[in-house]
Backbone atoms as SQL, in Angstrom:
CREATE TABLE atoms (id INTEGER PRIMARY KEY, chain TEXT, resi INTEGER, resn TEXT, atom TEXT, x REAL, y REAL, z REAL);
INSERT INTO atoms VALUES
  (1, 'A', 1, 'MET', 'N', 75.894, 69.655, 148.391),
  (2, 'A', 1, 'MET', 'CA', 76.787, 69.565, 146.947),
  (3, 'A', 1, 'MET', 'C', 76.880, 71.160, 147.057),
  (4, 'A', 2, 'SER', 'N', 78.060, 72.086, 146.469),
  (5, 'A', 2, 'SER', 'CA', 78.044, 72.682, 145.491),
  (6, 'A', 2, 'SER', 'C', 77.286, 72.832, 144.333),
  (7, 'A', 3, 'GLY', 'N', 77.480, 74.423, 143.716),
  (8, 'A', 3, 'GLY', 'CA', 76.646, 74.624, 142.582),
  (9, 'A', 3, 'GLY', 'C', 77.750, 73.863, 141.848),
  (10, 'A', 4, 'ARG', 'N', 79.555, 74.101, 141.702),
  (11, 'A', 4, 'ARG', 'CA', 80.256, 73.748, 141.030),
  (12, 'A', 4, 'ARG', 'C', 79.846, 72.621, 140.682),
  (13, 'A', 5, 'ASN', 'N', 79.985, 71.341, 142.357),
  (14, 'A', 5, 'ASN', 'CA', 80.260, 70.151, 142.400),
  (15, 'A', 5, 'ASN', 'C', 79.003, 69.245, 140.666),
  (16, 'A', 6, 'LYS', 'N', 77.860, 70.225, 141.249),
  (17, 'A', 6, 'LYS', 'CA', 76.594, 69.774, 140.517),
  (18, 'A', 6, 'LYS', 'C', 76.714, 69.988, 139.244),
  (19, 'A', 7, 'ARG', 'N', 77.476, 70.844, 139.053),
  (20, 'A', 7, 'ARG', 'CA', 77.534, 71.366, 137.307),
  (21, 'A', 7, 'ARG', 'C', 78.452, 70.159, 136.688),
  (22, 'A', 8, 'GLN', 'N', 79.350, 69.538, 137.504),
  (23, 'A', 8, 'GLN', 'CA', 80.580, 68.748, 137.055),
  (24, 'A', 8, 'GLN', 'C', 79.783, 67.288, 137.218),
  (25, 'A', 9, 'THR', 'N', 79.105, 67.024, 138.311),
  (26, 'A', 9, 'THR', 'CA', 78.381, 65.699, 138.027),
  (27, 'A', 9, 'THR', 'C', 77.522, 66.008, 136.749),
  (28, 'A', 10, 'GLY', 'N', 76.313, 67.336, 136.766),
  (29, 'A', 10, 'GLY', 'CA', 75.363, 66.689, 135.528),
  (30, 'A', 10, 'GLY', 'C', 76.379, 66.521, 133.995),
  (31, 'A', 11, 'LYS', 'N', 77.341, 66.689, 134.181),
  (32, 'A', 11, 'LYS', 'CA', 78.441, 66.864, 132.806),
  (33, 'A', 11, 'LYS', 'C', 79.015, 65.793, 132.466),
  (34, 'A', 12, 'THR', 'N', 79.619, 65.290, 133.707),
  (35, 'A', 12, 'THR', 'CA', 80.028, 63.896, 134.031),
  (36, 'A', 12, 'THR', 'C', 78.573, 62.803, 133.562),
  (37, 'A', 13, 'TYR', 'N', 77.373, 63.300, 133.412),
  (38, 'A', 13, 'TYR', 'CA', 76.360, 61.980, 133.436),
  (39, 'A', 13, 'TYR', 'C', 76.012, 62.474, 132.164),
  (40, 'A', 14, 'GLU', 'N', 75.955, 63.788, 131.576),
  (41, 'A', 14, 'GLU', 'CA', 75.601, 63.936, 130.296),
  (42, 'A', 14, 'GLU', 'C', 76.516, 63.367, 129.266),
  (43, 'A', 15, 'GLN', 'N', 78.112, 63.640, 129.357),
  (44, 'A', 15, 'GLN', 'CA', 78.942, 63.201, 128.522),
  (45, 'A', 15, 'GLN', 'C', 78.316, 61.579, 128.283),
  (46, 'A', 16, 'ALA', 'N', 78.233, 60.292, 129.354),
  (47, 'A', 16, 'ALA', 'CA', 77.887, 59.235, 129.540),
  (48, 'A', 16, 'ALA', 'C', 76.861, 58.612, 128.963),
  (49, 'A', 17, 'ALA', 'N', 75.786, 59.952, 129.280),
  (50, 'A', 17, 'ALA', 'CA', 74.559, 59.356, 128.216),
  (51, 'A', 17, 'ALA', 'C', 74.758, 59.791, 126.835),
  (52, 'A', 18, 'GLY', 'N', 75.598, 60.875, 126.261),
  (53, 'A', 18, 'GLY', 'CA', 76.470, 60.552, 124.971),
  (54, 'A', 18, 'GLY', 'C', 76.831, 59.230, 124.285),
  (55, 'A', 19, 'TYR', 'N', 77.989, 58.774, 125.431),
  (56, 'A', 19, 'TYR', 'CA', 78.032, 57.772, 125.053),
  (57, 'A', 19, 'TYR', 'C', 77.306, 56.614, 124.657),
  (58, 'A', 20, 'TYR', 'N', 76.091, 56.579, 125.585),
  (59, 'A', 20, 'TYR', 'CA', 75.459, 55.567, 125.819),
  (60, 'A', 20, 'TYR', 'C', 74.497, 55.685, 123.805),
  (61, 'A', 21, 'LEU', 'N', 73.970, 56.504, 123.865),
  (62, 'A', 21, 'LEU', 'CA', 73.571, 57.693, 122.124),
  (63, 'A', 21, 'LEU', 'C', 74.695, 56.687, 121.561),
  (64, 'A', 22, 'GLU', 'N', 76.055, 57.082, 121.317),
  (65, 'A', 22, 'GLU', 'CA', 76.538, 57.089, 120.267),
  (66, 'A', 22, 'GLU', 'C', 76.547, 54.754, 120.278),
  (67, 'A', 23, 'GLN', 'N', 76.676, 54.424, 121.319),
  (68, 'A', 23, 'GLN', 'CA', 76.743, 53.534, 121.499),
  (69, 'A', 23, 'GLN', 'C', 75.378, 52.439, 120.607),
  (70, 'A', 24, 'LEU', 'N', 74.145, 53.337, 120.553),
  (71, 'A', 24, 'LEU', 'CA', 72.685, 52.781, 119.586),
  (72, 'A', 24, 'LEU', 'C', 72.784, 53.315, 118.639),
  (73, 'A', 25, 'GLY', 'N', 74.002, 54.146, 117.789),
  (74, 'A', 25, 'GLY', 'CA', 73.758, 54.463, 116.845),
  (75, 'A', 25, 'GLY', 'C', 73.346, 55.809, 116.788),
  (76, 'A', 26, 'TYR', 'N', 73.407, 56.506, 117.458),
  (77, 'A', 26, 'TYR', 'CA', 73.237, 58.122, 117.469),
  (78, 'A', 26, 'TYR', 'C', 74.119, 58.782, 116.818),
  (79, 'A', 27, 'GLU', 'N', 74.647, 60.130, 116.339),
  (80, 'A', 27, 'GLU', 'CA', 75.670, 60.941, 115.890),
  (81, 'A', 27, 'GLU', 'C', 75.249, 62.206, 117.086),
  (82, 'A', 28, 'VAL', 'N', 76.088, 62.312, 118.687),
  (83, 'A', 28, 'VAL', 'CA', 75.938, 63.221, 119.153),
  (84, 'A', 28, 'VAL', 'C', 76.350, 64.597, 118.078),
  (85, 'A', 29, 'LEU', 'N', 75.612, 65.341, 117.834),
  (86, 'A', 29, 'LEU', 'CA', 75.993, 66.873, 117.326),
  (87, 'A', 29, 'LEU', 'C', 76.372, 68.222, 117.964),
  (88, 'A', 30, 'GLU', 'N', 75.846, 67.946, 119.443),
  (89, 'A', 30, 'GLU', 'CA', 76.297, 68.988, 120.382),
  (90, 'A', 30, 'GLU', 'C', 75.635, 68.836, 121.764),
  (91, 'A', 31, 'TYR', 'N', 76.551, 69.073, 122.891),
  (92, 'A', 31, 'TYR', 'CA', 76.239, 69.425, 124.166),
  (93, 'A', 31, 'TYR', 'C', 75.579, 70.670, 124.885),
  (94, 'A', 32, 'ASN', 'N', 75.120, 70.877, 125.685),
  (95, 'A', 32, 'ASN', 'CA', 74.652, 71.843, 126.246),
  (96, 'A', 32, 'ASN', 'C', 74.485, 73.357, 125.526),
  (97, 'A', 33, 'TYR', 'N', 73.796, 72.944, 124.566),
  (98, 'A', 33, 'TYR', 'CA', 73.140, 74.172, 123.979),
  (99, 'A', 33, 'TYR', 'C', 72.657, 74.894, 124.228),
  (100, 'A', 34, 'ARG', 'N', 72.947, 76.003, 124.373),
  (101, 'A', 34, 'ARG', 'CA', 72.117, 77.131, 125.003),
  (102, 'A', 34, 'ARG', 'C', 71.452, 78.552, 124.157),
  (103, 'A', 35, 'CYS', 'N', 70.589, 78.946, 124.755),
  (104, 'A', 35, 'CYS', 'CA', 69.855, 80.397, 123.902),
  (105, 'A', 35, 'CYS', 'C', 69.864, 80.500, 125.154),
  (106, 'A', 36, 'ARG', 'N', 68.747, 82.043, 124.508),
  (107, 'A', 36, 'ARG', 'CA', 68.204, 82.349, 125.772),
  (108, 'A', 36, 'ARG', 'C', 66.580, 81.942, 126.213),
  (109, 'A', 37, 'PHE', 'N', 66.480, 80.867, 125.671),
  (110, 'A', 37, 'PHE', 'CA', 65.511, 80.174, 126.479),
  (111, 'A', 37, 'PHE', 'C', 65.884, 79.397, 127.290),
  (112, 'A', 38, 'GLY', 'N', 67.141, 78.738, 127.776),
  (113, 'A', 38, 'GLY', 'CA', 67.084, 77.891, 128.446),
  (114, 'A', 38, 'GLY', 'C', 68.516, 77.097, 127.798),
  (115, 'A', 39, 'GLU', 'N', 68.366, 75.857, 127.973),
  (116, 'A', 39, 'GLU', 'CA', 69.486, 74.703, 127.842),
  (117, 'A', 39, 'GLU', 'C', 69.132, 73.458, 126.999),
  (118, 'A', 40, 'ILE', 'N', 69.866, 72.530, 126.496),
  (119, 'A', 40, 'ILE', 'CA', 69.408, 71.162, 126.128),
  (120, 'A', 40, 'ILE', 'C', 70.709, 70.002, 126.665),
  (121, 'A', 41, 'ASP', 'N', 70.173, 69.394, 126.715),
  (122, 'A', 41, 'ASP', 'CA', 71.505, 69.003, 127.329),
  (123, 'A', 41, 'ASP', 'C', 72.347, 68.199, 126.336),
  (124, 'A', 42, 'ILE', 'N', 71.491, 67.293, 125.095),
  (125, 'A', 42, 'ILE', 'CA', 72.235, 66.525, 123.941),
  (126, 'A', 42, 'ILE', 'C', 71.512, 67.036, 123.196),
  (127, 'A', 43, 'ILE', 'N', 72.147, 67.431, 121.758),
  (128, 'A', 43, 'ILE', 'CA', 70.982, 67.152, 120.626),
  (129, 'A', 43, 'ILE', 'C', 71.992, 66.345, 119.451),
  (130, 'A', 44, 'ALA', 'N', 71.034, 65.587, 119.240),
  (131, 'A', 44, 'ALA', 'CA', 71.798, 64.085, 118.228),
  (132, 'A', 44, 'ALA', 'C', 70.960, 64.265, 116.757),
  (133, 'A', 45, 'LYS', 'N', 71.357, 63.118, 116.240),
  (134, 'A', 45, 'LYS', 'CA', 70.497, 62.460, 115.052),
  (135, 'A', 45, 'LYS', 'C', 70.655, 60.957, 115.431),
  (136, 'A', 46, 'ASP', 'N', 69.759, 60.504, 114.665),
  (137, 'A', 46, 'ASP', 'CA', 69.449, 59.101, 115.283),
  (138, 'A', 46, 'ASP', 'C', 68.368, 58.686, 113.904),
  (139, 'A', 47, 'GLY', 'N', 69.209, 58.358, 112.853),
  (140, 'A', 47, 'GLY', 'CA', 68.518, 58.178, 111.552),
  (141, 'A', 47, 'GLY', 'C', 68.068, 59.661, 110.574),
  (142, 'A', 48, 'ILE', 'N', 67.049, 60.073, 110.966),
  (143, 'A', 48, 'ILE', 'CA', 66.197, 60.707, 110.117),
  (144, 'A', 48, 'ILE', 'C', 66.177, 62.048, 111.412),
  (145, 'A', 49, 'TYR', 'N', 65.862, 61.416, 112.434),
  (146, 'A', 49, 'TYR', 'CA', 65.468, 62.154, 113.210),
  (147, 'A', 49, 'TYR', 'C', 66.484, 63.150, 114.264),
  (148, 'A', 50, 'LEU', 'N', 66.170, 64.382, 114.478),
  (149, 'A', 50, 'LEU', 'CA', 67.142, 65.386, 115.039),
  (150, 'A', 50, 'LEU', 'C', 66.623, 65.156, 116.377),
  (151, 'A', 51, 'VAL', 'N', 67.160, 64.772, 117.884),
  (152, 'A', 51, 'VAL', 'CA', 66.605, 64.473, 119.020),
  (153, 'A', 51, 'VAL', 'C', 67.438, 65.559, 119.507),
  (154, 'A', 52, 'PHE', 'N', 66.267, 65.884, 120.486),
  (155, 'A', 52, 'PHE', 'CA', 66.726, 66.807, 121.677),
  (156, 'A', 52, 'PHE', 'C', 66.677, 65.923, 122.792),
  (157, 'A', 53, 'CYS', 'N', 67.770, 65.415, 123.598),
  (158, 'A', 53, 'CYS', 'CA', 67.557, 65.300, 124.999),
  (159, 'A', 53, 'CYS', 'C', 68.197, 65.851, 126.066),
  (160, 'A', 54, 'GLU', 'N', 66.568, 65.464, 126.879),
  (161, 'A', 54, 'GLU', 'CA', 67.353, 65.773, 128.088),
  (162, 'A', 54, 'GLU', 'C', 67.907, 64.528, 129.358),
  (163, 'A', 55, 'VAL', 'N', 68.731, 65.001, 129.712),
  (164, 'A', 55, 'VAL', 'CA', 69.460, 64.112, 130.835),
  (165, 'A', 55, 'VAL', 'C', 69.145, 64.186, 132.331),
  (166, 'A', 56, 'LYS', 'N', 69.034, 63.525, 133.005),
  (167, 'A', 56, 'LYS', 'CA', 68.859, 63.464, 134.526),
  (168, 'A', 56, 'LYS', 'C', 69.413, 62.623, 135.490),
  (169, 'A', 57, 'TYR', 'N', 70.114, 62.949, 136.463),
  (170, 'A', 57, 'TYR', 'CA', 70.939, 61.861, 137.033),
  (171, 'A', 57, 'TYR', 'C', 70.537, 62.059, 138.580),
  (172, 'A', 58, 'ARG', 'N', 70.150, 61.089, 139.281),
  (173, 'A', 58, 'ARG', 'CA', 69.559, 60.749, 140.582),
  (174, 'A', 58, 'ARG', 'C', 71.140, 59.947, 141.341),
  (175, 'A', 59, 'SER', 'N', 71.592, 60.189, 142.428),
  (176, 'A', 59, 'SER', 'CA', 71.866, 58.817, 143.010),
  (177, 'A', 59, 'SER', 'C', 71.407, 58.059, 144.100),
  (178, 'A', 60, 'GLY', 'N', 69.912, 58.391, 144.591),
  (179, 'A', 60, 'GLY', 'CA', 69.291, 57.553, 144.886),
  (180, 'A', 60, 'GLY', 'C', 67.660, 58.039, 145.098),
  (181, 'A', 61, 'GLY', 'N', 66.733, 57.458, 145.679),
  (182, 'A', 61, 'GLY', 'CA', 65.488, 57.878, 145.325),
  (183, 'A', 61, 'GLY', 'C', 65.020, 59.106, 145.980),
  (184, 'A', 62, 'GLU', 'N', 66.011, 59.652, 147.202),
  (185, 'A', 62, 'GLU', 'CA', 65.255, 60.561, 147.979),
  (186, 'A', 62, 'GLU', 'C', 64.405, 61.799, 147.131),
  (187, 'A', 63, 'LYS', 'N', 64.931, 62.406, 146.343),
  (188, 'A', 63, 'LYS', 'CA', 64.364, 63.572, 145.132),
  (189, 'A', 63, 'LYS', 'C', 64.086, 63.138, 144.399),
  (190, 'A', 64, 'GLY', 'N', 63.043, 61.688, 144.546),
  (191, 'A', 64, 'GLY', 'CA', 62.201, 61.451, 143.447),
  (192, 'A', 64, 'GLY', 'C', 63.014, 61.051, 142.512),
  (193, 'A', 65, 'SER', 'N', 61.829, 59.925, 140.885),
  (194, 'A', 65, 'SER', 'CA', 62.586, 59.321, 139.992),
  (195, 'A', 65, 'SER', 'C', 63.385, 60.556, 139.151),
  (196, 'A', 66, 'SER', 'N', 64.007, 60.548, 138.011),
  (197, 'A', 66, 'SER', 'CA', 64.965, 60.943, 137.354),
  (198, 'A', 66, 'SER', 'C', 64.401, 61.897, 136.484),
  (199, 'A', 67, 'LEU', 'N', 63.184, 60.985, 136.064),
  (200, 'A', 67, 'LEU', 'CA', 62.804, 60.894, 134.841),
  (201, 'A', 67, 'LEU', 'C', 61.294, 62.025, 135.226),
  (202, 'A', 68, 'ALA', 'N', 60.221, 61.921, 136.343),
  (203, 'A', 68, 'ALA', 'CA', 59.791, 62.800, 137.088),
  (204, 'A', 68, 'ALA', 'C', 60.184, 64.260, 137.402),
  (205, 'A', 69, 'ALA', 'N', 61.414, 64.235, 136.678),
  (206, 'A', 69, 'ALA', 'CA', 62.087, 65.441, 137.456),
  (207, 'A', 69, 'ALA', 'C', 61.810, 66.419, 135.721),
  (208, 'A', 70, 'VAL', 'N', 61.411, 65.902, 134.742),
  (209, 'A', 70, 'VAL', 'CA', 61.229, 66.926, 133.148),
  (210, 'A', 70, 'VAL', 'C', 59.704, 66.985, 133.928),
  (211, 'A', 71, 'ASP', 'N', 59.279, 67.764, 134.073),
  (212, 'A', 71, 'ASP', 'CA', 57.955, 68.754, 133.945),
  (213, 'A', 71, 'ASP', 'C', 57.716, 68.759, 133.062),
  (214, 'A', 72, 'ARG', 'N', 56.063, 69.270, 133.008),
  (215, 'A', 72, 'ARG', 'CA', 56.054, 70.258, 131.885),
  (216, 'A', 72, 'ARG', 'C', 56.490, 71.729, 132.195),
  (217, 'A', 73, 'ARG', 'N', 56.876, 72.110, 132.370),
  (218, 'A', 73, 'ARG', 'CA', 57.894, 73.408, 132.696),
  (219, 'A', 73, 'ARG', 'C', 59.263, 72.815, 132.138),
  (220, 'A', 74, 'LYS', 'N', 59.984, 72.203, 132.572),
  (221, 'A', 74, 'LYS', 'CA', 61.297, 71.693, 131.849),
  (222, 'A', 74, 'LYS', 'C', 61.037, 71.509, 130.444),
  (223, 'A', 75, 'GLN', 'N', 59.673, 70.567, 129.871),
  (224, 'A', 75, 'GLN', 'CA', 59.607, 70.424, 128.797),
  (225, 'A', 75, 'GLN', 'C', 59.394, 71.419, 127.524),
  (226, 'A', 76, 'GLN', 'N', 58.375, 72.379, 128.180),
  (227, 'A', 76, 'GLN', 'CA', 58.526, 73.873, 127.210),
  (228, 'A', 76, 'GLN', 'C', 59.600, 74.345, 127.324),
  (229, 'A', 77, 'THR', 'N', 60.557, 74.606, 128.430),
  (230, 'A', 77, 'THR', 'CA', 61.794, 75.101, 128.045),
  (231, 'A', 77, 'THR', 'C', 62.365, 74.570, 127.193),
  (232, 'A', 78, 'ILE', 'N', 63.129, 72.964, 127.127),
  (233, 'A', 78, 'ILE', 'CA', 63.229, 72.058, 125.919),
  (234, 'A', 78, 'ILE', 'C', 62.752, 72.453, 124.783),
  (235, 'A', 79, 'PHE', 'N', 61.499, 72.473, 124.148),
  (236, 'A', 79, 'PHE', 'CA', 60.815, 72.806, 123.496),
  (237, 'A', 79, 'PHE', 'C', 61.383, 74.399, 122.736),
  (238, 'A', 80, 'ARG', 'N', 61.103, 75.053, 122.942),
  (239, 'A', 80, 'ARG', 'CA', 61.484, 76.506, 123.516),
  (240, 'A', 80, 'ARG', 'C', 62.874, 76.821, 122.382),
  (241, 'A', 81, 'CYS', 'N', 64.213, 75.944, 123.204),
  (242, 'A', 81, 'CYS', 'CA', 65.429, 76.023, 122.851),
  (243, 'A', 81, 'CYS', 'C', 65.580, 75.483, 121.597),
  (244, 'A', 82, 'ALA', 'N', 64.582, 73.923, 121.731),
  (245, 'A', 82, 'ALA', 'CA', 64.779, 72.851, 120.329),
  (246, 'A', 82, 'ALA', 'C', 63.824, 74.302, 119.176),
  (247, 'A', 83, 'ALA', 'N', 63.505, 74.659, 119.214),
  (248, 'A', 83, 'ALA', 'CA', 62.704, 75.358, 118.062),
  (249, 'A', 83, 'ALA', 'C', 63.494, 77.136, 117.399),
  (250, 'A', 84, 'HIS', 'N', 64.188, 77.512, 118.559),
  (251, 'A', 84, 'HIS', 'CA', 65.357, 78.124, 118.491),
  (252, 'A', 84, 'HIS', 'C', 66.715, 77.359, 117.541),
  (253, 'A', 85, 'TYR', 'N', 66.641, 76.194, 117.818),
  (254, 'A', 85, 'TYR', 'CA', 67.898, 75.499, 117.940),
  (255, 'A', 85, 'TYR', 'C', 67.449, 75.252, 116.315),
  (256, 'A', 86, 'VAL', 'N', 66.726, 75.011, 115.419),
  (257, 'A', 86, 'VAL', 'CA', 66.179, 74.611, 114.176),
  (258, 'A', 86, 'VAL', 'C', 65.964, 75.479, 113.481),
  (259, 'A', 87, 'ALA', 'N', 65.528, 76.956, 113.595),
  (260, 'A', 87, 'ALA', 'CA', 65.045, 78.138, 113.074),
  (261, 'A', 87, 'ALA', 'C', 66.548, 78.771, 112.865),
  (262, 'A', 88, 'GLY', 'N', 67.750, 77.821, 113.345),
  (263, 'A', 88, 'GLY', 'CA', 69.009, 78.741, 113.310),
  (264, 'A', 88, 'GLY', 'C', 70.044, 77.844, 112.166),
  (265, 'A', 89, 'MET', 'N', 68.938, 76.513, 111.922),
  (266, 'A', 89, 'MET', 'CA', 69.413, 75.769, 111.482),
  (267, 'A', 89, 'MET', 'C', 69.089, 75.655, 109.572),
  (268, 'A', 90, 'LYS', 'N', 68.169, 76.633, 109.523),
  (269, 'A', 90, 'LYS', 'CA', 67.400, 77.174, 108.593),
  (270, 'A', 90, 'LYS', 'C', 66.762, 75.996, 107.650),
  (271, 'A', 91, 'ARG', 'N', 66.506, 74.739, 108.336),
  (272, 'A', 91, 'ARG', 'CA', 65.773, 73.589, 107.803),
  (273, 'A', 91, 'ARG', 'C', 64.939, 73.118, 108.797),
  (274, 'A', 92, 'GLY', 'N', 63.859, 73.595, 108.771),
  (275, 'A', 92, 'GLY', 'CA', 62.195, 73.301, 109.361),
  (276, 'A', 92, 'GLY', 'C', 62.275, 71.550, 109.228),
  (277, 'A', 93, 'ASP', 'N', 62.072, 71.290, 107.391),
  (278, 'A', 93, 'ASP', 'CA', 61.885, 69.676, 107.190),
  (279, 'A', 93, 'ASP', 'C', 62.540, 69.134, 108.186),
  (280, 'A', 94, 'LEU', 'N', 63.056, 68.538, 108.943),
  (281, 'A', 94, 'LEU', 'CA', 63.730, 67.755, 109.833),
  (282, 'A', 94, 'LEU', 'C', 62.663, 67.041, 110.835),
  (283, 'A', 95, 'PRO', 'N', 62.500, 66.204, 110.688),
  (284, 'A', 95, 'PRO', 'CA', 61.570, 65.730, 111.946),
  (285, 'A', 95, 'PRO', 'C', 62.509, 65.771, 113.306),
  (286, 'A', 96, 'CYS', 'N', 61.545, 65.889, 114.384),
  (287, 'A', 96, 'CYS', 'CA', 61.925, 66.153, 115.528),
  (288, 'A', 96, 'CYS', 'C', 61.484, 64.988, 116.615),
  (289, 'A', 97, 'ARG', 'N', 62.336, 64.664, 117.361),
  (290, 'A', 97, 'ARG', 'CA', 62.165, 64.175, 118.562),
  (291, 'A', 97, 'ARG', 'C', 62.711, 64.521, 119.712),
  (292, 'A', 98, 'PHE', 'N', 61.644, 64.250, 121.071),
  (293, 'A', 98, 'PHE', 'CA', 61.950, 64.693, 122.262),
  (294, 'A', 98, 'PHE', 'C', 62.583, 63.301, 123.120),
  (295, 'A', 99, 'ASP', 'N', 63.933, 62.486, 123.837),
  (296, 'A', 99, 'ASP', 'CA', 64.156, 61.853, 124.668),
  (297, 'A', 99, 'ASP', 'C', 64.366, 62.282, 125.994),
  (298, 'A', 100, 'VAL', 'N', 64.240, 61.507, 126.535),
  (299, 'A', 100, 'VAL', 'CA', 64.699, 62.044, 128.285),
  (300, 'A', 100, 'VAL', 'C', 65.674, 60.697, 128.305),
  (301, 'A', 101, 'ILE', 'N', 67.203, 61.138, 129.113),
  (302, 'A', 101, 'ILE', 'CA', 67.918, 59.409, 129.841),
  (303, 'A', 101, 'ILE', 'C', 67.605, 59.665, 131.501),
  (304, 'A', 102, 'GLY', 'N', 66.878, 59.221, 131.607),
  (305, 'A', 102, 'GLY', 'CA', 66.999, 58.750, 133.651),
  (306, 'A', 102, 'GLY', 'C', 68.351, 57.918, 133.712),
  (307, 'A', 103, 'ILE', 'N', 68.968, 58.535, 134.995),
  (308, 'A', 103, 'ILE', 'CA', 69.982, 57.440, 135.117),
  (309, 'A', 103, 'ILE', 'C', 70.318, 57.965, 136.333),
  (310, 'A', 104, 'GLU', 'N', 70.008, 56.638, 137.650),
  (311, 'A', 104, 'GLU', 'CA', 69.757, 56.568, 138.776),
  (312, 'A', 104, 'GLU', 'C', 70.245, 55.383, 138.965),
  (313, 'A', 105, 'GLY', 'N', 71.616, 55.947, 139.961),
  (314, 'A', 105, 'GLY', 'CA', 72.966, 54.870, 140.073),
  (315, 'A', 105, 'GLY', 'C', 73.648, 54.455, 139.009),
  (316, 'A', 106, 'THR', 'N', 73.224, 53.075, 138.808),
  (317, 'A', 106, 'THR', 'CA', 74.002, 52.983, 137.773),
  (318, 'A', 106, 'THR', 'C', 72.685, 52.548, 136.498),
  (319, 'A', 107, 'SER', 'N', 71.986, 52.840, 136.645),
  (320, 'A', 107, 'SER', 'CA', 70.667, 52.120, 135.581),
  (321, 'A', 107, 'SER', 'C', 70.485, 53.507, 134.670),
  (322, 'A', 108, 'VAL', 'N', 70.706, 52.679, 133.426),
  (323, 'A', 108, 'VAL', 'CA', 70.081, 53.899, 132.526),
  (324, 'A', 108, 'VAL', 'C', 68.604, 53.576, 131.925),
  (325, 'A', 109, 'ILE', 'N', 67.653, 54.677, 131.778),
  (326, 'A', 109, 'ILE', 'CA', 66.760, 54.750, 131.442),
  (327, 'A', 109, 'ILE', 'C', 66.248, 55.873, 130.086),
  (328, 'A', 110, 'HIS', 'N', 66.143, 55.107, 128.955),
  (329, 'A', 110, 'HIS', 'CA', 65.561, 55.431, 128.019),
  (330, 'A', 110, 'HIS', 'C', 64.241, 56.135, 127.448),
  (331, 'A', 111, 'ILE', 'N', 63.870, 57.229, 127.339),
  (332, 'A', 111, 'ILE', 'CA', 62.440, 57.145, 126.501),
  (333, 'A', 111, 'ILE', 'C', 63.173, 57.973, 125.434),
  (334, 'A', 112, 'LYS', 'N', 62.360, 57.134, 124.803),
  (335, 'A', 112, 'LYS', 'CA', 62.220, 57.892, 122.984),
  (336, 'A', 112, 'LYS', 'C', 61.277, 58.648, 122.899),
  (337, 'A', 113, 'ASP', 'N', 60.765, 59.708, 122.404),
  (338, 'A', 113, 'ASP', 'CA', 59.689, 60.000, 122.075),
  (339, 'A', 113, 'ASP', 'C', 58.939, 60.720, 123.377),
  (340, 'A', 114, 'ALA', 'N', 59.963, 60.995, 124.403),
  (341, 'A', 114, 'ALA', 'CA', 59.263, 61.490, 125.536),
  (342, 'A', 114, 'ALA', 'C', 57.613, 62.283, 125.889),
  (343, 'A', 115, 'PHE', 'N', 57.914, 63.139, 125.185),
  (344, 'A', 115, 'PHE', 'CA', 57.184, 63.979, 125.323),
  (345, 'A', 115, 'PHE', 'C', 56.793, 64.965, 123.665),
  (346, 'A', 116, 'ALA', 'N', 55.638, 65.634, 123.427),
  (347, 'A', 116, 'ALA', 'CA', 55.854, 66.589, 122.213),
  (348, 'A', 116, 'ALA', 'C', 55.914, 67.878, 122.851),
  (349, 'A', 117, 'GLY', 'N', 56.197, 68.702, 121.556),
  (350, 'A', 117, 'GLY', 'CA', 56.305, 70.082, 121.786),
  (351, 'A', 117, 'GLY', 'C', 55.012, 71.064, 121.805);
């Protein structure tokens, strides 16, 4: 699969994850937030929480679990991006949470508070 096709596939599943979160009552604030530290797939509000969400898709099990792809290094990148986002808001009082959505085939696995910063 070419890089362009992977990006398009990623975008498609990020949009699907955003729709899934909206059905749960989240307010999606931003897709693909980029800064010098990296990227966060979805930033949303869930009640009082500002939620930074990583979305991983796997069509099959040959590359391992979608959730396992969010390793310690990826978590650190997401945390740095989240800190940058919050600093830009000038509202450090918002409680934050890190969620992971794994999409494997047609199954959605949503882990709230998947890791700490």
